[in-house]
C-alpha positions as CSV (number, residue, x, y, z in Angstrom):
1,M,-35.0,4.1,-55.6
2,S,-36.7,7.2,-56.9
3,V,-36.8,7.9,-60.6
4,V,-35.8,11.3,-62.1
5,P,-38.5,14.0,-62.1
6,R,-40.6,14.6,-65.1
7,S,-43.4,17.0,-66.1
8,L,-45.9,17.3,-68.9
9,F,-47.4,20.4,-70.5
10,T,-50.2,20.1,-73.0
11,T,-52.5,22.6,-74.7
12,D,-55.3,20.1,-74.9
13,T,-56.8,21.2,-71.6
14,L,-57.0,24.8,-72.7
15,P,-59.6,26.7,-74.8
16,E,-58.5,26.7,-78.4
17,R,-58.2,30.5,-78.4
18,D,-55.6,30.4,-75.6
19,R,-53.5,27.5,-76.8
20,F,-50.9,29.2,-78.9
21,D,-50.3,32.0,-76.4
22,A,-49.8,29.5,-73.6
23,W,-47.3,27.6,-75.8
24,R,-45.5,30.8,-76.7
25,N,-45.2,31.8,-73.1
26,L,-43.8,28.4,-72.3
27,F,-41.0,28.9,-74.9
28,S,-40.4,32.6,-74.0
29,A,-36.7,32.1,-74.9
30,H,-37.7,31.9,-78.6
31,D,-39.8,33.8,-81.1
32,L,-42.1,31.2,-82.6
33,D,-43.1,31.3,-86.3
34,A,-46.3,29.2,-86.3
35,D,-50.0,29.4,-87.3
36,P,-51.9,30.1,-84.1
37,V,-55.2,28.9,-85.6
38,G,-55.8,25.3,-84.5
39,F,-52.4,25.1,-82.8
40,S,-51.8,22.3,-80.4
41,G,-48.8,20.9,-78.6
42,S,-47.4,18.9,-75.8
43,I,-44.0,18.6,-74.2
44,E,-42.7,16.2,-71.6
45,T,-39.6,17.2,-69.7
46,I,-37.3,14.7,-67.9
47,L,-34.6,16.1,-65.7
48,V,-31.5,13.9,-65.9
49,G,-28.8,15.4,-63.7
50,A,-27.7,18.7,-65.1
51,M,-29.5,18.2,-68.5
52,A,-33.1,18.3,-69.5
53,L,-34.5,15.8,-72.1
54,R,-37.7,16.9,-73.8
55,V,-40.2,15.0,-76.0
56,M,-42.2,17.3,-78.1
57,N,-45.3,16.9,-80.2
58,A,-46.7,20.0,-81.7
59,A,-48.0,21.7,-84.9
60,P,-45.4,23.1,-87.3
61,Q,-43.3,25.8,-85.8
62,G,-40.0,27.6,-86.4
63,P,-38.2,28.9,-83.3
64,A,-35.7,31.8,-83.5
65,R,-33.5,33.8,-81.2
66,S,-32.6,37.3,-82.1
67,R,-29.8,39.6,-80.8
68,S,-32.3,41.8,-79.0
69,Q,-33.9,38.8,-77.3
70,I,-30.5,37.4,-76.3
71,R,-29.6,40.7,-74.7
72,R,-33.0,40.9,-73.0
73,D,-33.2,37.5,-71.4
74,G,-29.6,36.4,-71.0
75,Q,-30.4,32.7,-71.4
76,D,-27.5,30.5,-72.0
77,G,-26.7,26.9,-72.7
78,F,-27.1,24.5,-75.7
79,I,-30.0,22.9,-77.4
80,L,-29.7,19.6,-79.4
81,H,-32.7,18.9,-81.6
82,L,-33.5,15.6,-83.2
83,S,-36.5,15.7,-85.6
84,R,-38.2,13.2,-87.8
85,H,-38.7,15.9,-90.3
86,A,-36.2,17.9,-92.5
87,Y,-35.8,21.7,-91.9
88,S,-33.3,24.4,-92.3
89,V,-31.3,26.5,-89.8
90,E,-30.0,30.0,-90.3
91,T,-27.1,31.3,-88.3
92,E,-24.4,33.9,-88.8
93,R,-22.6,31.4,-91.0
94,G,-25.5,31.0,-93.4
95,V,-28.4,28.7,-94.0
96,V,-27.9,24.9,-93.6
97,D,-30.4,22.1,-94.5
98,V,-30.9,19.6,-91.7
99,P,-32.0,16.2,-93.0
100,A,-34.6,14.2,-91.0
101,G,-32.9,12.2,-88.3
102,A,-29.9,14.5,-87.9
103,V,-29.0,16.3,-84.7
104,S,-28.6,20.1,-84.8
105,L,-26.8,22.0,-82.1
106,N,-27.5,25.6,-81.3
107,D,-26.1,28.0,-78.7
108,L,-28.8,30.1,-76.9
109,S,-26.3,33.0,-76.6
110,Q,-26.1,33.3,-80.4
111,P,-28.8,34.1,-82.9
112,Y,-30.4,31.5,-85.1
113,R,-33.7,30.8,-86.9
114,R,-35.2,27.4,-87.8
115,S,-37.7,27.0,-90.6
116,R,-41.2,25.7,-89.8
117,A,-41.4,21.9,-89.3
118,P,-43.8,19.6,-87.5
119,E,-42.7,18.4,-84.1
120,T,-43.6,14.7,-84.3
121,G,-41.9,13.0,-81.4
122,S,-39.0,15.5,-81.5
123,L,-36.3,14.9,-79.0
124,I,-34.5,17.9,-77.4
125,L,-31.6,17.9,-75.1
126,A,-30.9,21.1,-73.1
127,L,-27.3,21.2,-71.8
128,P,-25.7,23.9,-69.5
129,R,-22.8,25.8,-71.0
130,S,-20.5,24.9,-68.1
131,S,-21.1,21.2,-68.6
132,V,-20.4,21.4,-72.4
133,A,-17.3,23.6,-71.8
134,S,-16.0,21.0,-69.4
135,V,-15.7,18.5,-72.3
136,L,-15.4,20.8,-75.3
137,P,-13.4,24.0,-74.4
138,D,-14.2,25.5,-77.9
139,E,-17.9,25.1,-77.2
140,E,-18.9,28.3,-79.1
141,A,-18.0,26.6,-82.3
142,L,-20.8,24.1,-81.8
143,H,-23.4,26.7,-82.8
144,G,-25.1,25.6,-86.1
145,L,-23.3,22.3,-86.2
146,I,-25.3,19.5,-87.9
147,L,-24.5,15.9,-87.0
148,H,-25.6,13.2,-89.4
149,D,-24.2,10.0,-91.0
150,G,-21.9,8.0,-88.7
151,A,-21.3,10.2,-85.7
152,G,-24.8,11.8,-86.0
153,R,-26.5,8.4,-86.1
154,L,-24.6,7.3,-83.0
155,L,-25.7,10.4,-81.1
156,A,-29.3,10.2,-82.4
157,D,-29.5,6.6,-81.2
158,H,-28.2,7.6,-77.8
159,I,-30.8,10.3,-77.5
160,R,-33.6,8.0,-78.6
161,S,-32.4,5.4,-76.1
162,L,-32.5,8.0,-73.3
163,A,-36.1,8.9,-74.2
164,A,-37.2,5.2,-74.5
165,N,-35.7,4.3,-71.1
166,S,-36.2,7.5,-69.2
167,H,-38.8,5.9,-66.9
168,A,-36.0,3.6,-65.6
169,I,-33.4,6.4,-64.9
170,T,-33.0,6.8,-61.1
171,T,-31.8,9.9,-59.4
172,T,-28.8,7.9,-58.2
173,D,-27.8,7.2,-61.8
174,A,-28.8,10.5,-63.3
175,A,-25.5,12.4,-62.9
176,H,-23.5,9.5,-64.4
177,I,-25.9,9.2,-67.4
178,A,-25.7,13.0,-67.9
179,Q,-21.9,12.9,-67.9
180,A,-21.8,10.0,-70.3
181,T,-24.1,11.9,-72.6
182,L,-21.8,14.9,-72.5
183,H,-18.9,12.7,-73.5
184,M,-21.0,11.2,-76.3
185,V,-21.8,14.7,-77.6
186,A,-18.1,15.7,-77.5
187,A,-16.9,12.5,-79.2
188,C,-19.5,12.9,-82.0
189,A,-19.1,16.6,-82.4
190,R,-15.3,16.9,-82.4
191,P,-14.6,15.5,-85.9
192,S,-17.2,17.8,-87.3
193,L,-15.8,20.8,-85.5
194,E,-12.3,20.0,-86.8
195,A,-13.6,19.6,-90.4
196,A,-15.7,22.8,-90.1
197,A,-12.6,24.8,-88.9
198,I,-10.6,23.5,-91.9
199,A,-13.3,24.2,-94.4
200,S,-14.6,27.6,-93.0
201,A,-11.5,29.7,-93.8
202,P,-11.4,29.2,-97.6
203,L,-15.2,29.2,-97.8
204,D,-15.4,32.5,-96.0
205,A,-12.6,33.9,-98.2
206,A,-14.5,33.0,-101.3
207,R,-17.7,34.5,-99.9
208,L,-15.9,37.7,-99.0
209,R,-14.5,37.9,-102.5
210,A,-18.0,37.5,-104.0
211,A,-19.3,40.2,-101.6
212,R,-16.6,42.7,-102.5
213,Q,-17.3,42.1,-106.2
214,F,-21.0,42.7,-105.6
215,L,-20.1,46.1,-103.9
216,R,-17.8,47.0,-106.8
217,G,-20.8,46.5,-109.2
218,H,-23.0,48.7,-107.1
219,L,-20.8,51.7,-106.2
220,S,-23.3,54.2,-107.6
221,T,-26.4,52.8,-105.8
222,P,-27.5,53.0,-102.1
223,L,-26.4,50.1,-100.0
224,R,-29.2,47.7,-99.2
225,V,-27.9,44.9,-97.1
226,D,-31.1,42.8,-97.5
227,A,-30.9,42.9,-101.3
228,M,-27.1,42.2,-101.1
229,A,-27.7,39.2,-98.9
230,K,-30.4,37.8,-101.1
231,A,-28.3,38.3,-104.3
232,L,-25.4,36.5,-102.7
233,G,-27.4,33.7,-101.0
234,M,-26.2,34.7,-97.6
235,S,-27.8,36.0,-94.4
236,R,-27.4,39.6,-93.1
237,S,-25.6,38.3,-90.1
238,Q,-23.2,36.3,-92.2
239,L,-22.4,39.4,-94.3
240,Y,-21.8,41.4,-91.1
241,R,-19.5,38.7,-89.8
242,L,-17.5,38.5,-93.0
243,F,-16.9,42.3,-93.1
244,A,-16.3,42.7,-89.4
245,P,-12.4,42.6,-89.8
246,E,-12.7,45.4,-92.3
247,G,-14.8,47.7,-90.1
248,G,-18.2,46.7,-91.5
249,I,-19.9,46.7,-94.9
250,A,-20.5,50.4,-95.1
251,R,-16.9,51.2,-94.4
252,S,-15.7,48.7,-97.0
253,L,-18.1,50.2,-99.6
254,A,-16.9,53.7,-98.8
255,R,-13.2,52.6,-99.4
256,Q,-14.2,51.1,-102.8
257,R,-16.1,54.3,-103.7
258,L,-13.1,56.5,-102.8
259,A,-10.8,54.3,-104.8
260,A,-13.1,54.6,-107.8
261,I,-13.2,58.4,-107.4
262,R,-9.4,58.5,-107.2
263,T,-9.2,56.4,-110.4
264,A,-11.5,58.9,-112.1
265,L,-9.4,61.8,-110.9
266,D,-6.3,60.1,-112.3
267,D,-7.9,60.1,-115.8
268,P,-6.8,63.1,-117.8
269,L,-9.8,62.7,-120.1
270,E,-12.3,62.9,-117.2
271,R,-14.3,66.1,-117.7
272,R,-16.7,65.8,-114.9
273,S,-16.4,68.1,-111.9
274,I,-15.3,66.6,-108.5
275,G,-18.8,67.1,-107.3
276,E,-20.3,65.2,-110.2
277,I,-17.8,62.3,-109.8
278,G,-18.5,62.2,-106.1
279,E,-22.3,62.2,-106.7
280,A,-21.9,59.3,-109.2
281,Y,-20.3,57.2,-106.4
282,G,-22.7,58.0,-103.6
283,F,-21.2,61.2,-102.1
284,G,-23.9,63.7,-102.6
285,N,-22.3,66.2,-100.2
286,G,-19.0,67.8,-101.3
287,A,-17.8,68.4,-97.8
288,V,-18.3,64.8,-96.8
289,L,-16.4,63.6,-99.9
290,S,-13.5,66.0,-99.2
291,R,-13.2,64.9,-95.6
292,A,-13.4,61.2,-96.5
293,F,-10.9,61.6,-99.3
294,R,-8.5,63.5,-97.2
295,Q,-8.7,60.8,-94.4
296,A,-8.0,58.1,-96.9
297,Y,-5.3,59.7,-99.0
298,G,-4.0,62.6,-97.0
299,V,-5.0,65.2,-99.5
300,S,-8.2,66.8,-100.7
301,P,-9.7,65.6,-104.0
302,R,-9.2,69.1,-105.5
303,D,-5.5,69.2,-104.5
304,Y,-5.1,65.6,-105.7
305,R,-6.5,66.4,-109.1
306,A,-4.3,69.5,-109.3
307,T,-1.2,67.4,-108.5
308,I,-2.2,64.8,-111.2
309,G,-2.5,67.6,-113.7
310,Q,1.0,68.8,-113.0
311,T,2.6,65.4,-113.7
């Protein structure tokens, strides 16, 4: 019986100046954060049915997929990464620390970024989306999942066993082994998915409250999403996701600014002009303020102040 196909790529046979470029071209689906000076790497790929198992040894690197790259290459599927080193992963849900020996799951159709870490015998499983969806219909929720402790150790042991015995896997058995691996992934991931779904709602609500409070404290300053994300300990993409139901961060900030302007207009002791109030809350243009205020409250700020003065 024939064994499953395998291939090996190594930079050792290349001139040192060409090694990193060759490695980067091999991983064109990712932007690689790595030091090109003295870079070296090797990766062995074993095709087991519909999945690919890879054994990687390389200098420290941090792969990432951006929205623009996802749109450009259209690559899909899932990557399971098992490393002997700790690292962190940033997704739209935030930054998560991955302990050594844990399995991280990432969806190639969603953005993420891994911190630099050495690839010392790292084991990587590449799974087609259709295969994953056949055992986990909510497969999109797998993105950013970290499996460790009980279920994670079981899955990690299974992946290590696949790598250790890959020379004995025949083409006849490959499809059955791939299917068994898919069911193992599903069995280990499902409890974490259920726990994440339960925990994410109140956690996101708390994060959104903190973000709104931050905006209320910065109504008079220009919006800088990077600074906001850093102050709150979140990623930009996470902030965008939290505010998406509200029409975005800028729209939420505009509503808060308009509410603050209306509160100022309600105050009979407020002596500033409407233009001065608007400028204090980020509306340097009177026409823009008047139009936004009318859209929000059905009346111009001038008429609103006049009505308040008559009551």
